[in-house]
C-alpha positions as CSV (number, residue, x, y, z in Angstrom):
1,Q,54.3,18.2,146.7
2,D,57.0,17.3,144.5
3,I,54.7,18.3,141.8
4,G,54.0,21.8,143.2
5,D,57.5,22.4,144.2
6,S,59.0,21.3,140.7
7,K,56.3,23.8,139.1
8,H,57.3,26.5,141.4
9,I,61.0,26.1,140.5
10,E,60.1,26.1,136.9
11,K,58.5,29.2,137.3
12,Q,61.5,30.8,138.9
13,I,63.6,29.4,136.1
14,I,61.2,31.0,133.3
15,Q,61.1,34.4,135.6
16,S,64.9,34.3,136.1
17,K,65.5,33.7,132.0
18,A,63.1,36.8,131.6
19,E,65.1,38.8,134.0
20,L,68.3,37.6,132.4
21,E,66.9,38.3,128.8
22,T,65.9,41.9,130.1
23,Q,69.2,42.6,131.7
24,V,71.1,41.4,128.5
25,K,68.7,43.3,126.4
26,K,69.3,46.6,128.3
27,R,73.1,46.0,128.3
28,N,73.2,45.1,124.9
29,E,71.2,48.5,124.2
30,T,73.6,50.5,126.8
31,L,76.5,48.6,124.6
32,E,75.4,49.6,121.4
33,R,75.1,53.1,122.5
34,T,78.5,53.3,123.8
35,I,79.6,51.6,120.5
36,E,77.9,54.2,118.3
37,S,79.1,57.4,120.6
38,L,82.6,55.8,120.5
39,R,82.1,55.8,116.7
40,E,81.0,59.5,116.7
41,E,83.9,60.3,118.6
42,V,86.3,58.6,116.3
43,L,84.8,60.0,113.4
44,E,84.8,63.8,114.9
45,H,88.3,62.9,116.1
46,Q,89.1,61.9,112.5
47,K,87.5,65.1,111.3
48,D,89.5,67.2,113.5
49,Q,92.6,65.4,112.6
50,R,92.0,66.3,108.9
51,Q,90.9,69.9,109.9
52,L,94.2,70.0,111.9
53,K,96.2,68.6,109.0
54,R,94.7,71.0,106.6
55,Q,95.3,74.1,108.9
56,A,98.9,72.7,109.2
57,Q,99.2,72.6,105.5
58,L,97.9,76.5,105.4
59,L,100.2,77.3,108.2
60,D,103.3,75.7,106.1
61,L,102.2,78.0,103.3
62,A,102.7,81.1,105.8
63,Y,105.9,83.5,104.7
64,D,106.1,84.4,108.6
65,T,107.3,81.7,111.6
66,I,104.5,79.7,113.4
67,I,105.4,77.9,116.4
68,V,103.3,76.4,119.0
69,H,104.7,75.0,122.4
70,D,103.1,74.0,125.5
71,M,103.3,75.6,129.0
72,K,106.4,74.4,129.5
73,G,108.0,75.6,126.3
74,S,108.5,72.6,124.3
75,I,107.6,72.7,120.6
76,T,104.8,71.0,119.5
77,F,104.3,72.4,116.2
78,W,106.9,74.2,113.6
79,N,105.9,75.4,110.2
80,Q,107.5,75.3,106.9
81,G,108.6,78.9,107.4
82,A,110.1,78.4,110.9
83,E,112.4,75.7,109.0
84,N,113.3,78.7,106.3
85,T,113.9,81.1,108.8
86,Y,115.7,79.5,111.7
87,G,117.4,76.5,109.9
88,W,116.2,73.2,112.1
89,A,114.0,70.7,110.2
90,R,110.7,70.2,111.8
91,E,111.5,66.7,113.4
92,Q,114.8,68.4,114.9
93,A,112.6,71.2,116.3
94,L,109.7,69.1,117.8
95,G,110.1,68.5,121.4
96,K,112.6,70.9,122.1
97,I,112.3,73.9,124.5
98,S,111.8,76.8,121.9
99,H,113.5,79.5,123.8
100,E,116.6,77.4,124.6
101,L,116.7,76.0,120.7
102,L,116.5,79.5,119.6
103,Q,118.9,81.0,122.3
104,S,116.1,83.9,122.3
105,Q,116.8,87.4,123.8
106,F,113.9,89.0,125.1
107,A,114.0,92.9,125.9
108,E,112.4,91.8,129.4
109,P,112.9,88.8,131.3
110,L,111.2,85.9,130.3
111,I,109.3,85.2,133.4
112,K,107.8,88.7,132.8
113,V,106.7,87.8,129.1
114,M,104.8,84.5,130.8
115,K,103.1,86.4,133.4
116,K,101.9,88.8,130.9
117,I,100.7,86.0,128.5
118,I,99.0,84.0,131.0
119,S,97.4,87.4,132.9
120,E,96.6,88.9,129.6
121,G,96.5,86.2,126.9
122,F,98.7,88.1,124.7
123,W,102.2,89.4,124.5
124,E,104.0,91.2,121.4
125,G,107.7,92.7,121.3
126,E,111.1,92.1,119.5
127,V,113.1,89.0,120.2
128,V,116.5,88.1,119.1
129,H,117.0,84.6,118.1
130,T,120.0,82.6,116.8
131,T,119.8,80.2,113.6
132,A,121.1,76.9,113.0
133,S,124.0,78.4,111.6
134,G,124.7,81.0,114.2
135,R,122.7,84.1,112.4
136,H,121.0,86.6,114.4
137,V,117.6,87.1,113.5
138,I,115.4,90.2,114.7
139,A,111.7,89.0,114.8
140,E,108.6,91.3,115.7
141,S,106.6,88.3,117.5
142,R,103.4,88.0,118.8
143,W,102.2,85.4,121.3
144,A,98.6,84.3,122.2
145,L,97.6,81.7,124.9
146,Q,95.3,78.9,123.8
147,M,92.9,77.6,126.7
148,D,90.7,74.7,126.7
149,D,86.6,74.9,127.4
150,K,87.4,75.0,131.0
151,G,89.7,77.8,130.4
152,V,92.8,76.0,131.4
153,P,96.0,77.2,129.4
154,L,97.0,74.5,126.9
155,S,99.5,76.0,124.3
156,I,101.2,79.0,123.2
157,L,100.8,80.2,119.9
158,Q,103.7,82.3,118.5
159,I,104.2,84.0,115.3
160,D,107.6,85.7,114.1
161,R,108.3,87.7,111.3
162,D,112.0,88.5,110.4
163,I,112.5,92.1,110.8
164,T,116.2,91.9,110.3
165,E,116.8,93.5,107.3
166,R,114.0,96.4,107.9
167,K,115.7,96.9,111.3
168,K,119.5,97.3,109.4
169,Q,117.8,99.6,106.8
170,E,116.3,101.7,109.7
171,Q,120.0,101.7,111.2
172,E,121.2,102.8,108.1
173,I,118.9,105.4,107.4
174,Q,119.8,106.4,111.4
175,D,123.5,106.6,110.5
176,H,122.8,108.5,107.3
177,Q,121.0,111.2,109.1
178,R,123.3,111.6,111.8
179,K,126.0,112.1,109.1
180,L,123.7,114.7,107.6
181,R,123.3,116.5,111.2
182,A,127.1,116.4,111.5
183,L,128.0,117.9,108.0
184,S,124.7,120.3,108.5
185,E,126.5,121.2,111.8
186,Q,129.9,121.6,109.8
187,V,128.6,123.8,107.3
188,I,127.0,126.1,109.4
189,L,129.9,126.4,111.6
190,T,131.8,127.3,108.6
191,E,129.3,129.8,107.4
192,E,129.8,131.3,110.6
193,Q,133.4,131.5,110.7
194,Q,133.2,133.0,107.1
195,R,130.8,135.4,108.4
196,R,133.0,136.7,111.2
197,K,136.0,137.1,108.9
198,F,134.4,138.9,106.3
199,A,132.3,141.1,109.0
200,S,136.4,141.6,110.5
201,V,137.7,142.5,107.0
202,L,134.9,144.7,106.4
203,H,135.2,146.5,109.7
204,D,138.9,146.4,110.3
205,S,140.2,146.8,106.7
206,I,137.7,148.3,104.1
207,G,135.9,150.7,106.8
208,Q,139.0,151.6,108.3
209,M,140.1,152.7,104.5
210,L,137.0,154.5,103.7
211,A,137.3,156.0,107.0
212,F,140.6,157.4,106.3
213,S,140.2,158.1,103.0
214,K,137.0,160.8,103.9
215,R,138.9,161.9,106.5
216,E,141.8,163.0,103.9
217,L,139.8,164.3,101.7
218,G,138.0,166.7,104.4
219,L,141.9,168.3,104.6
220,L,141.8,168.4,100.6
221,E,138.7,170.4,100.6
222,K,140.2,173.7,101.8
223,V,142.9,173.8,99.2
224,L,140.5,172.7,96.3
225,P,139.5,175.3,93.9
226,D,135.7,176.1,93.4
227,S,136.2,174.3,89.9
228,A,136.8,170.8,91.5
229,Q,134.1,171.4,94.5
230,D,131.5,169.8,92.4
231,S,133.6,166.6,91.9
232,Y,134.6,166.8,95.5
233,M,131.1,166.7,97.0
234,K,130.5,163.6,94.6
235,I,133.0,161.7,96.0
236,R,132.2,162.6,99.6
237,Q,128.6,161.2,98.7
238,E,129.9,158.0,97.3
239,I,132.3,157.6,100.2
240,N,129.6,158.2,102.7
241,K,127.5,155.5,100.7
242,A,130.3,152.7,100.9
243,I,130.8,153.5,104.5
244,Q,127.0,153.2,105.2
245,Q,126.9,149.9,103.0
246,S,130.1,148.8,105.0
247,R,128.6,149.2,108.3
248,E,125.1,147.7,107.2
249,L,127.0,144.7,105.5
250,T,128.9,144.2,109.0
251,S,126.3,144.4,110.9
252,D,124.3,141.6,108.7
253,L,127.4,139.4,108.9
254,S,127.5,139.9,112.7
């Protein structure tokens, strides 16, 4: 009886050991797969980090201002262009609320801007920012929504182009055009005044003198000798021509 029990116990021990070894083997295999998966993830993460670093280096080469901020507005990326344009170093800008740091002035309320970005994924317009030195910068700003694989909004990519000098030049051109229009209007007004003045002189002075001369000449016709009639007719014709030309010129000037 004792011998049978011992063999039975030994058999159970062997069976349990075999089962334990099988479980350990499975767990080791699972652990190895997990470790391999983690190793691949780490390698992929390192690859992504290297890629992000290269991308950041490329973004630093851009002249435009490139800012990335999360959905709460906190700055998570600030390129060299942003440092050069706005005056804050990257370490000073990271973590700050972008529109508070830059004292941004939008053409429309910020809540409308964010609503459009979330609904359409994109927004563009002119924004006035204030630099660290207090200088105002007019920026042509473009915002694009960044989402994860599930479509959840993660961050906003903001690209600003400084158009302050261009806007200044446009304003100078507009001012110059206004001055030219005002000068042109003044020239036209002066010309109109001169035309009216000349027309008045022709009608009231020269025209009247010619009419008087013609009338007086008509009175002389009766007392002129026959030898002077040809000269009289020539003078009368010239006076008539002068009166006609005077009337035509007065009409043109008017």
